[in-house]
C-alpha positions as CSV (number, residue, x, y, z in Angstrom):
1,A,53.1,-46.7,-47.6
2,M,55.3,-43.9,-48.9
3,Q,56.5,-46.0,-51.8
4,A,52.9,-46.8,-52.9
5,R,52.0,-43.1,-52.7
6,L,55.1,-42.1,-54.7
7,S,54.3,-44.6,-57.5
8,S,51.0,-43.0,-58.5
9,G,49.7,-39.6,-59.5
10,W,51.1,-36.5,-61.3
11,A,54.6,-35.4,-60.6
12,P,57.8,-34.2,-62.5
13,W,59.1,-37.7,-62.9
14,Y,60.7,-37.0,-66.4
15,D,64.3,-36.2,-65.4
16,M,65.1,-34.4,-68.7
17,S,62.7,-31.5,-68.1
18,Y,61.2,-29.7,-65.1
19,T,58.2,-28.6,-67.4
20,R,57.1,-32.1,-68.2
21,L,54.8,-33.8,-65.7
22,V,54.0,-37.5,-65.8
23,R,51.1,-39.4,-64.3
24,L,52.1,-42.8,-62.8
25,P,51.5,-45.6,-63.3
26,E,49.7,-44.8,-66.7
27,G,52.7,-42.9,-68.1
28,S,50.5,-40.0,-69.4
29,A,52.6,-36.9,-69.9
30,L,51.8,-33.2,-69.9
31,A,54.3,-30.7,-71.3
32,L,54.2,-27.0,-70.4
33,M,55.7,-24.9,-73.2
34,L,56.7,-21.2,-73.2
35,C,56.4,-19.8,-76.7
36,D,57.8,-16.3,-77.8
37,S,55.3,-15.2,-80.4
38,G,57.4,-12.0,-80.9
39,A,60.4,-13.8,-82.3
40,S,61.1,-13.1,-86.0
41,G,63.0,-14.9,-88.8
42,A,63.6,-18.6,-89.2
43,D,62.9,-19.2,-85.4
44,A,59.4,-17.6,-85.3
45,P,57.6,-18.6,-83.2
46,R,60.3,-20.0,-80.8
47,C,59.1,-22.3,-78.0
48,L,60.9,-23.6,-75.0
49,E,60.0,-27.3,-74.7
50,E,62.5,-28.5,-72.2
51,A,63.8,-26.8,-69.0
52,R,66.7,-27.9,-66.9
53,V,69.0,-25.8,-64.8
54,D,72.1,-27.8,-65.6
55,W,71.9,-27.5,-69.4
56,G,69.8,-25.3,-71.7
57,P,68.2,-26.0,-75.1
58,G,70.5,-25.4,-78.0
59,G,70.2,-21.9,-79.5
60,Q,68.3,-20.6,-76.5
61,G,71.0,-19.0,-74.5
62,D,68.8,-16.1,-73.3
63,V,66.6,-18.5,-71.3
64,T,66.9,-18.2,-67.5
65,I,65.6,-21.2,-65.3
66,R,65.3,-20.8,-61.6
67,L,63.9,-23.5,-59.3
68,G,61.8,-22.5,-56.4
69,A,60.4,-24.7,-53.6
70,H,60.1,-28.5,-54.3
71,A,58.5,-31.2,-52.1
72,Y,60.7,-34.3,-51.5
73,D,57.9,-36.5,-52.5
74,R,57.5,-34.6,-55.8
75,S,53.9,-33.4,-54.8
76,Y,54.8,-29.7,-55.3
77,L,57.2,-27.7,-57.5
78,Q,57.8,-24.1,-58.2
79,L,59.8,-22.9,-61.2
80,Y,60.6,-19.5,-62.8
81,L,61.3,-19.2,-66.5
82,A,62.5,-16.0,-68.3
83,T,63.3,-15.0,-71.8
84,A,64.1,-11.7,-73.3
85,T,60.5,-10.9,-73.7
86,C,58.7,-13.0,-71.1
87,N,58.9,-13.9,-67.5
88,V,56.8,-16.8,-66.1
89,S,56.2,-18.4,-62.6
90,I,54.9,-21.9,-62.6
91,E,53.5,-23.7,-59.5
92,V,52.3,-27.2,-59.6
93,G,50.6,-29.4,-57.1
94,G,50.7,-33.1,-58.0
95,G,49.2,-36.2,-56.7
96,D,46.0,-37.8,-57.9
97,E,44.7,-34.4,-59.1
98,L,46.9,-32.1,-61.1
99,L,46.8,-28.5,-59.8
100,A,48.6,-26.1,-62.2
């Protein structure tokens, strides 16, 4: 019963980013991006597209990622992202309906 429940619905199944949610079994994906519209120069606007605690995106050393609570069945996650100009808290409830 638990395996059947884990094989469907919205959850952070994509291992390369905590900000990308995937709906199984369809494989639809939703990417949450944090963009710094105040950036200047060649990097403007700079967007954080991937978020992991064990490695950061190249050239984005000022990004801080902190994990909050996570459900073992991936039905809930909490994540904090911070840059030099922005601080964001993300909470997502998965399952059949995506609650972000």
